[in-house]
N, C-alpha and C positions, 0 to 999 in steps of 0.2 A: 774760490774753489781750489782744491789741491790738484796739481798736475805735475807730470814729470818736467815739463818745460819750466815751471816756476821754482823747482827745488834742485835741478841738476847742477846749478852753479853754487849751491850752498852745501858743501860736503858734510859739515857737522849736522845741519838740520836734516839732510837726507838720511844720514846714519841713525839719527834719533827716531825718525819716522818709520824707517824700513828695517832697521837692524843690520843692514848691509852697507859696505863701502860702495862707492860708485864703481870701482873696478870690479867688485864681485857682482854687482847688479848687471853691468854690461857683459860680463862673462855668462851669466845665467840667461840673459835676454834671448839669444838665438835658440836655445833649447826650449824656452817658454813659447816662442813663436812657433816652433816645430810642433809642440804638443797642442797648441791652440788650433793650428791649421789641420791637424789630424782630427780633432773633434768636429770641426766644420765639415770636413770631408765625410766623416761618418754620418753626420746629420743629413747631408745632401744625399747620401746613398740610401738612407732610410725614408726619404720623401716618397709619398705615394705618386706624386706627379713630378716630372722633371722641372728643375728650376728654369724659370722663364727669363730671368735677368741675372746679371752677375751680382756677386755679393757687394754690399755697401750701399745699396739703394735705400730710399726711404729716409726717415728722420735720422739725423746724426745722433749718435750715442754721446752721453756725457763722458764716457771713457773712449775717446776718439781714436787713440793709438794703442798699439800693443804695449808700449812703455807705460801708458797710463793704467792699463789693465794690470800689469805686474806691480806697479806702485800701489794700486788699490788693494790687492790681496795681501801684499806685504804689510801695509799699514794696519790692516785688520788683524793679522797675526801678531804684529809687534805691539799694538796698543790695546787691542780687543775692546773697542768701544761698543756701546749698544748700537743696534742697527740704525736707529733714528739718527744718531750722531755720525755714524759712518756715512750714511746717505747725505747728511748735511755737508760733510766735508767735501764730497765729490759731486754735489748737485743732483742727488737722487732722492727719491722717496724711499720710505722703509721697505715696501714690497720689492722695489727694484734693487735696493741694497742687498736684501736677503737673496734674491735671485742670482745676483752677480757673485756673492760670496760662495754659494754652493756650486756655481758654475766654474769659477776660477780656481777654487781650492784643489780639485783633482788635477787640473792642468798644471798648477805649480808643483804638485807632488810628482807628476809624470816628468816634468822638466828636470827636477832634481834626480830622478831615476836615470834620465839620459846622461846626466853629468856624473853618475856613479857616486852620488853623495848620500843616498838613502841607506839606513842600516839594514842588515839582513834580517828577514823575518822567518825563514825556513832553516831547519837544523843543518841540512846539507850545505846550503848557501853560506851559512855562518862559518862552518868549519873550513870551507874553501877560502873565504875571505880572511879568516884569522891566520891561516897557514902562510899568507903573504906578508904578515906584519913582522918587521924586524924585531928580534929578541923574544917573540912569543910571550909577551908580558901583558896580562889583561887584568881588569878590575871589574867585578860584578856587584850590582847593587839594585835595590828597588826604588822606583820613583812614584810617589803618590801625587795625585792632582785632586783638588777639592771640586765637588759637584754640588748642585742644588739638592736639597733633601728630597729623595724620591717619595712620590705619593703612595706607591704600593708598599704595604707594611712589610712584606717579605723582603723586597729589595732594600728597604730601609735597613733591616738587620744585616743584610749581606754587604752593603756598602759602608756601614759604619766602621770606621777605623779607630780602634782603641788607642793606637799610637798617636794619631793626629787629633783625636777627640772631635771628629767631624766625618761627614760622608765623603768618600773618596773613591777613585778608581786607581788601579796600580798597573805598572809595567816593570818588567825586569830589563835592565840595560847592561850591556857588556861593552866596556870602553877599552881602547888601546892606551896602555900606560904611558907610552912615549908621546903620542900625538894628541891625546885627550879626545880623539874622535869617537863617536858612538858607532861601534861596529855591528852590534846586534841589539834587537829590540823585541821583547816578548809581546804576546798579544795583550790587549787591554782586559784586565780582570777586576773583580770587585775588591774594594779596599780592605775588606776583612781578611782576605786570604794571606797567609803567612808567606814571607819571601822564599823560604825553603820549599814550601809546598808548590808555590807558583813556578819555581825553577825546576823542580822535579817533573812537573807536567810538560815543561818545554823540552826536556830531554836533550839539553845542549851537549855537544861533543866538541872537545878542544883538541888541537893538533898535539901529537906526541911531543913531550918535552916542554909543554906550556907551563907558565907560572901564573897562578891566579890568586889575587888578593880579594878578601871578602870580609864582611863584618860578622858579628855574632848572630845576626838574623839568619845566617846560612850555616849554623851549627850542624855538622853531620853531612854537609854536601861535599863530597869528594869525587870529582870526575876522574875517570880512568886516565892514566898516563899523564897526570897533571900534578904538579907540586902546588899546594895551597898554603896560604898564609892568613891567619886569623888571630885577632887579639885574644888573649886568655882572660876568661872571666874571673873576677875576684871570688874566691871560695866563700861559702856562707859562714859567717862568723870569723873569717880569717882575713889575711891581707896578702897581697902579692909581694913577692920578693923584689928587691931593687933590680935584679937582672930581668925579671919578668916584666916589670914596669918599663924598663928600657927597651925591651923587645916589642912591647905593645906600642910604645911611642914610635919606634922605627916603622912598624907596620902601618900605623895611622898616618905617618908622614907620606907614605906611598898611596894609601887608600884615599887621601884627601883629593887626589886628582880626579876621582870619579865624581866627587861633589862639584869640582870645577866644571866637569862636563855637563852635569845636570843643571848647574847654574847657567851655563851657556845656552842650553836648550830653553830654560825658563826666562831667558831674555825676551822671548816671545810670550807676551802676557796671556795669550790664549791657553798656555799650559800652566800658568801660575795662578791666575785669578779663578774665582769660582766659575766653573764651566756652565754655560747657559744654553747651548745649542741642544736640540732634541732630535735631530735627524739621525737615523739608525746608522751606526758604525762611523759617524763623523768624528767622534772622539778619538778613535783609533787612527784615522787619517791625519788628524791634527797633530798628534804626538810624533808620528812617523815623519811628517813634513817638517816639524820643528827640529827634529834631530838632523834631518838633511840640511836645513838652513844653518844649524850650528856647525856641521862639518864643512859646509861651504865657507863660513866665516873664518874658520881656522886656516883655510887655504889662502884667504885674502885678508890678512890682519891689517890693523891700522898702521900707517906709516909712522916711523919713529919720530 
C-alpha cells in the first residue's frame, strides 16, 4: 500500500505520484493540518451529544497520518485513477475511497487558500491581486476540460464544443506573464459558450496601465485602461503582409506562456482526462485546486 513513509525517500517517485517536490509538500503540510483540524472542530460543534472520548479512538484508519491523507488526495488529483484503483493503492474499498476523496478535496483547497496560492474568483479580488503584479502584464485564455456525455439532451447541446468536437466545460484563466501563475479563474461554464461571451459575463477589471495578451477568440474584448495585443486574422481571400506576420509571431511568442500555465494545471490528470465525478460543483472545486497546486509548484521548482 502507498504511504508517505514509503515514498518520502524517493524524490522522483514522490513527484511523479503527487506532482509536488518534497519541499513543496512539506511547506503545504502545516496548512493542510490546520484546515483538517478546523473541519474536525466544526464536526464536533455540530454533534447533538458532546464527545465522550478524544479523537483517534476505535479502529485505525488506512490513512493513519495527516501526511498519508495529503498524499492520498494529491495522488488522486495527479493520476485520477478510478476509485476502485485509488482504494486498492491505499488499502481501501471503493466506498471508503469515494468518501475520503470528497472529504479531503475541500481541505486541500482550503490549505492552498491559507497559502495564498488559489486564483481569485471575484472581480474585486482579481483587480486587487493583479495590481500587485510587477509590470502589470497579463494573458487571458479559455481552458476546456472533457466531460462524459450528459444524458440530458439539452445539456448535451450546451456542453458540446465545436472547437474540441466533444462535450466539455470551460473556464477563463488570467495568468501573470512574468511568473506564469494563474491569478484569476472564471466560473465553470458549458463548453459551447464562446470565450468572449464568457469573459463579458465575468466583467473583469484590470489595473490602470495593464497590458493584456489575448487570442482571436477574444475579438472585440477591450477592457478599460488596458492595452491589448491580439494576432491579426488573415483577410478572406487575401494574405497578411510580412510585417503583420512578424507582429503576429511576436504576440504569439508572448501568448504561449498562458499555454504553459494551462499545461502546468493539467499536470493534474483530473483536469486533463475525461471528468467522471458527478457531485454538484465538484468540477469547479477541482479546477480551482489544480490552479493552486500549479502556483505552488512554481514557488518550489525542481532543483537544477
